[in-house]
N, C-alpha and C positions, 0 to 999 in steps of 0.2 A: 340418254344418248346425246353425245356431244356433237359439236359442229364438225368434228373430224370425219374422215371418210368412214363409212360403214361397210366393211367387207370389200373395200375398194370402190364403193359407189358414193356419189354425192347425193344428199337428200335435198329435194327442192319442194318448198311448201308455200302455197298462197292461201290467204284467208278470205272468206266471205262471212260477215257477221251481220245478223239481223237484230237491230236494236229497236225494241218496241217503244215508241215515243209516248211521253207521259201526258198526253192530252186527255181531257175528260171525255171527249167524243171522238168518233171515228174519222178517218181521213176524208171521206166523201159524203158522210151523213152525220146526223145529230144523235145517233144511237150511242149509248154509254159504252165505256171500255173496261169497266170494273171486272176484276178477276173473280171467278168462283161462283157466278150466278147460275141459276138453274138453266139447263140447255135451252137454247132458242128463245130466251127471254130478253136478249139484248140485240136483236136483229130486226131492223126496220125494213120497210119496203125497198129502200135502195140496196141494202145489204142482201136482200133476197132476190134482187134483180127482177122485180116485177115489171111487167111491160109499162112503158111510159115514164119510168123513174130516171132521173139524171143526177150525176155526181156533182157536188159542190165542194171546192177545195177548202180544207181546214187551215186557216191562217196560222194557228199555233203549231201545226206540224211543220210548216215552212220555216217558221222562226227557230224551231229546234234544229232543223237541218242547217240553217245559217250558223247557229251557235257552234255546232260540231265543226263546220268548215273553218270558223275563226279559231277554234281551239287547236286544230291540227295544222294551221298555216296553209289552208287550201284556197283555191280561187272559188268565189261564189259566182255562178253563171248569171249574168244579167237577164238572160232569157233561156229557159229550159222547157223541154217538151215531154208530155206524157204519152205513153204508147200502150197498146194492148198486147199483152203476152198471152198467146193462145195455147191452152192445153185443157184437157178434159178429165177432171177428177170429180167424184161425187160431191166433194166439199167446196167446189168452186161454182157457185150458182150461175154466173154469167157465161161460163165456158172460156173466160179469159180473165187475166189479172191486170189491173191498171198499174203500170210501173213506168220507169224511165229507162230509155235505151241509148239513143244516139247522143242526146244532150242532157246529162244529169245536172242537178242543181249544185252539187259540190264536186270540184275537179282537182285532183292532185292532193298535196299535203303529205305529211309523214308523222309517224309515231316513234318516239325515241324512248329507250328504257335501258336499265342496267341488267346484264346477265352476269351475276357475281359482281366483280369489280369492272367488267368491260361494258362500255357503252355501245348500244346497238341502235340502228334506225331501220324502220321498215317503211318503204314508200307506199302511199295510197294511190290507187288509180282513180277512184271516184267514191262518192256516197250518193245514192239516189233514193228518192221517196217512192214508196209503193204501198199497196194494201195487202193485208194478210188474208190467207184463205181461212175457211172454216176448219173443222176437225172431225175426222172419222172416228167413231167410238165402236170398239169391237167387244161385245159382251159374250165371252166364250162360254159362260155357264148356261146361257140360254140359246147359244148358237145364232145370235143375230148381230147385225151392225146397225149403227144409227149415225146421223149427221147432226152435229152441233154447230150452228152458224153464229154463235155469240162472238167468235173471234174474227169472223169475216168482216173485212173493211177496217180492222185495227191498223193504225198508221205504223209503218215500219221505215227505218232508214237502213238500207243495205250498204255496208262499208266494205269495199273491195281493195285488197292489197296487190301489189306486184309480187311475183314469186321470189321474194327476197329472203325467206326464212330457211334456215339450214339445219335445224334440229328440233326435236320435240320440246326440249327445254326452252329454246328460243320461241317456239310457237306459244307455249304457255305464258312466257314472260310478256310477249306481245299482247295476247288476249287479256291478261290481267291489267296491263297498262291501258288498253282501250276501254276495258270495263271501268277502270278508275276515272277516265276522262268523261265518259257519258254519265256516270253517276255524280261526279263532282259538279258538272255544269247543269245537272238536273234535268237532262232530256230523256232519261231512261232510269227506271228503278233498279235495273241490273239483276233482277231475280231470275237466276238461271233455272231453278226448279219449276217456276211458273211459265217459263218460256219467253221471258222478257228480253233475254240476251242469249241468242242462239248462234253458235259458231259452226261453220262448215269449213273443213280443211281439205284443200286440193293437194294431194300428195303424189309425188313421182320420184323416181331415182334415175341416175345416169352416171356413166363413167365421166371422170373429170374432163372438161373440155368438149364433151359430146353435146349434141342438141338436146333440148329438153325432152324428157321421157313422156310417155303417156300417163296422164294423171287419173287418179280415182278420187272422187269427192266423198269424204266422210261427213255425213249429214247430222245435224242437230246434236252436237256435242254439248251436253248441259252441265258439265262440271270440269274444272281444270284437271282434276285427277284422271278422269276418264279420257280427257283430251290427250294427255301424254301417253296413256296406255294404248289408245286407239292408233295414234300415229306410229308409235314404236312397233306395234304388231303389223300395221300396214306396210311399213318399210321392210320389215323382215320378210313378209309374204311376197312382196314384189321382187325383192332380190332373189328369193328362192325360185320364183317362177322363171325369171330371166336366166338364172344359172342352170335351170333344168331345160332350157331351150324353148320355153313357151312365151308368147307375146302377151304383153299387158293390154287388156281391152279397156277402153274408157268406160267408166261405170259410176253409178251412185251407190255407195255402200253405207251400211249401218253398223254401229259398234254395239256388241252385246257384252255388257259388263259382267255378266255371270260366267261367260266362257272366256272373256278377254280377247275375243276375236272379232274381226270385221267380216261382214257377209254382203254379197252383192244384192241390191234391191231391184235395180233396173239399169238398162243401158243408159249412159249419160247423154242427155240431149245437147245439141249445139244450138247457137242462136237461131240458125235458119229453121230449126224444127219448131220454134215458137211462132214463126210468121209474124214478127213484130210489125206494126204499122201505127202511125199517129192516131191517138184516140180522138174521134171527131166530136165527142161531147165535152172535151176540155180544151180551152184555149191555152196557148203557151203561158207558162208561168214567168212573169216579169218581176224581177227583184231589183228595185232601185237602189242606188248607192246610199241614199238617205235611210232606207230601211235597214241595210246592213249596219250602218253606224248606230242606228237606234238599238238594234240587238246587241251590238258590241258594248254600248254604254250601260246596258242592263245586266251584263254578265258579271259574275263574281271573278275575283282574281284567279287566273288559271294556275294549275299545279306547277307547270314549268316556269311561269313568271314568279310564283311564290318561292320555288326552289332557288331561282336566280337571286331573289331578294335575300333569302337566308344566307347565301354565299356572300353577298355584298355587305349585308347588315351585321351578320353574326360571325363572319369569317369561317363558315363551315366548309369542309370539302364538298365537292359536287355530289359525291356518292351519298354522304350523310343527308344533304339537303333533299335529294331525290327520294331517299328512303323515308324521310320524315314527312313528305308530302304524298304518301300513298293514299291518305284519306284526309278529308277536312278535319275530322275529329283528332287525328294524330298530329296534324300540323298545328291545330289550335292548342293542343296539350303541350307540345314542345314550346310554342311561342310564349305561352303563359309561364311555364317553368323557367325558360331562359331569361325572360325579362325580370322575373321576380328574384332570381338568384344571381344574375349578372355573370353567370358562367355558362355561356351557350354550348361550348364544346363538351363540358362535363354533363350538361343536361342531355345533349345528343347521345353521348356514350351510355348514359343510364337508360334512356328510352329505347335505344336500339339494342341494348344489352339486356339488363335485368328485367325491365318492364316488358319488353317484347317476348322474352323467354317465358315469363309467367303467363302472359296472355295466350301464347301459342299452346302452352301446356294445358290450359283450361279451355281452349278454343273460344276465347272471349275477344271482344273488340275493345279498343282503347276507352270508349265511353263507359265501359263496364268495369274499368280498373278500380279496385278498392283504395288505391293510393291516389289522391288528387294531385293535380299539377302544383298546387300551392304547397302541399306537404312535401312533395319531392324537392321543390325549390328550397325549402327550409333545410332538408336533409343535405342537399348538395352544398348549401351555404356553410353548414357545420363542418363538413369535410374540408371545404376550401379554406376556412379560417383556422383550421387546426384543432377545433374543439374535439373532433373524433377522427379516428383513422378510417381509411377506406374499408378495411375489414369490419370495423365496428359499424360503419355505415350500412353494410349488408345485413348486419343483425338488426339494426333499426328498421331497415326496409322490410325485413321478414315480419317484424312485429306489426308494422303498419299494414302490410298486405293480408296478414292472417286475422287482423282485427284485435290483436292483443293490446293495442293502444292506438291513439289517434294523434297525440301530441308528441312531436319529435323530441323536444327538450325533456319532457316527462319520461319518455322511454330511455333516453340517455342516462338520466339520473337514476331511474329505477334499476337499470342493469349495470350501473357503475362503469359506463363506457367512456366517460370523459377522459380525454387524452392528457397524460401527465406532461405539463409544460414547465414545471418547476425545475430549473436547471440544477439547483442544489440537491434536491431529492433524487433526481435522475443520476447526478454525478456520484452520489453515495452508492446507488445500486450498481453502477458500472464498476466502481472500485471493488465492491464485494465480488462481482462476477470475475474480474481479472484475478483477484486473489484466490478465488476458488477453482480457477481453471488454468493452472500454470502450463500444462501440456499444450492446450490450444494456443495460448499466448506464444509459446516457443515455436510452435508450428507456423503461426502467422508470420512471425519475425523471420522464419526460414523461407518465406515466400509462398506459403500455402493459403490461398484465399478461402478455401472451404472452412478453415479453422476460424477465420474472421466471422463468417456467416454463423458458425456454431456459437460464438460469443454473443452475436446480436440476438440469436434465438434465446440464449440464457437470460439476457437482459430483458427481453420482452416477456419471457416467462416470469421473471422475478417481479416485473411491474404489473403482472396479470393482464398483459395486453394493452395497458393504458399509456405506455410510453410512446412518444412520437418517434417513429422509426428513423426519420431523417436526423433528429437530434441524437438518437442512440448511435447511429453511424458516425456522425460528426465527432461526438465526444470520445467514442472508442478509438477512432483513428488518431485523435489528438493525444490521448493518453498512451497509446501504443507507439507513438512516434512515427 
């Protein structure tokens, strides 16, 4: 689904993403946060909301929020406040969730990314700290439900966008970019299957120029594939409802990947329904400018800064630089190859082309590539200096990738791929090709370029593909006048 109108309607999407922070303990207690433990073995008295317990802020959670703010160009609030968000679910022992409402710790910012060759930006409203709830477990085979409070109190950073997104593709591209940022700076492991990175999409449709439509929130999208399917279905459903004369009701919905449909779970609450008020057990969170600078000094080079450096240092187009910084591993792989071969644009082309194609086909990551950055650099160097042609380079790459060989020069020798650069031998081949193809020669002289290409092909065939194509073209044109 593109950003164009869908059946005459404009799609409007806002995102709320819960990033589980990578602290060793919970946001207001010292209980561990490791995934996969036996139910209720990682919940202490604070998490269980036993009488007399008090929350104590986790410094590491605050530092991770600051890091996100710096990464997206946001304002870090010097003073922010925690509030109680009141609702009653079995997996929420206190009967309220500690969150931030009126004054969040991270305010504003934006996330930029490419959709195809087009650069897009999504504005952020805020990112606020809060605690996670527990989890209800439904055992259908015994007809019972249980509560696991291991997750209760796990630190979350909820990242909220403006309704700037206009298509499902754009939504997925935004989510992938945000996922890259939080994993790059190390504040979240990004594991969507384990619930470490959970996305909610607020979807509405409207006629162009009309006020915003009523939104429905698709909860807990745990894969990029399902995210796009869910949004596409929801858009179609809302348009059909409106066209049939029915009003859209604000609701929270879930996506069923088996049916490919969304279904309403409950009526969507507004802020007033949660009866927010400041938490009396937690003082305001004060973040001094010195603390912000301390976090900044400890951060790794950000992906957008690295992309800008690749443009300035290697002369890459912005699109290439952004693509190569999709992960730290890919950026490192490129940088090693580019510095070793001295041909950064060729290195970029190979990594974005042949290397990425192979990785996608095998569903592997760059750190699993069987061709090292050093080997790719040698291969690129041999193409650049004319030792082998680009086509021969693909044969060498195939041998490296499949494990047929590990040494580029040995593969070139074994396969007889070294390019013929002896002008005398090449001139002899061209003379023979001209003599053997008088019709093509006559056609070329009559102005038919296809005949020239046929002569080049004959020369390459006669040299068994080892002739330098540029030399073949030059010598042929010279001899044909």
